[in-house]
N, C-alpha and C positions, 0 to 999 in steps of 0.2 A: 151541631158538630163543630169542633174547633178547626179553624183554617190552618192549613200547612204553612209553616214559616217560609217555605219556598215560594208561596204565592203572594208574599207581602213585600211591599217596598220599604224603604228606610223609615219613612214617617209612620207607616203602619206598625213596623217592628218597635219603634220607639214608644208609640202609644200603648201597645200591648205590654211591653216591658214595664212601663210606668204603672199601668193598672195592676199588673201582677205584683210588683213591689209593694204597692199600697195594701194589697190583700194579705200579705204574709204576716205571720206573728213577728213581734219585735226582734227576737233573737235571730230568726231566719232573715228578716229584712236587712239587718246590718250585713250579714254575710252576702246576701244577694247584691246589695248596693256596692260592696267592695268589688265583687266579680264584675258587675255591670260597668263600673268605672274603668276597670282594666280593659274590658272588651270595647267599650265606647272609644277610648283613646286609640286602641289598635285599629278600629274601623275608620276613625278619622284620619289616621296616619296612612293606612293602606288603601282606603276606598273600598275594601272588601267586606261584605256583610256576612260572610260564612260564620265567623265566630259569634256574631250577634244572633244568627239563626240557631246555632247550637246552644247558646246560653238560654234563649227563650224555650227551646224544646226541653232542656234539662230542668229548668225551673217550673215549667208547666207540670212536669212529672212530680217534682218535689211538692208543689202546691196541692196537687191531686192526692198524693199520699198523706199529706198533713190534714187535708180536709176529711179524709176517710178515717185516719187514726192520728189525732193530734199528738205531737211530740215524737213521732216515729223517726224523723230525720236525726234528731239528737241521740236517740237510743241506738240507732244503727251506727252512728259515728262513735259513740262511746264503746260499743261492742267491738268495733274495728280497732280502736285504740288499745283496748284491753288485749285483743288477740295479737296485735303487733308487739306489745310490750312482752307478752309471754314468749313470743317467737324470739325476740331479741335476748331474753334471759336464757333461753335454751341454747342460743348460739354462743354464749359466753363460756 
């Protein structure tokens, strides 16, 4: 069973995030690394790990979904973009 992010200290969170990033497919890894950089800077500035915990929880879910159905994340994002574009055209 996966440990709760609430039970992890800063070093454990960093190790888990590093391992998770290495396990992601290249396209998702780039997105993850961008988000991780933003969250890391915020945590260093504020001393608060809440955003780091949220990031880890989010990407655990993404990784699990990708493992079950490779490519699902990009298909969902593409569908969301298509729906948004349709909505914007209707509003014109």
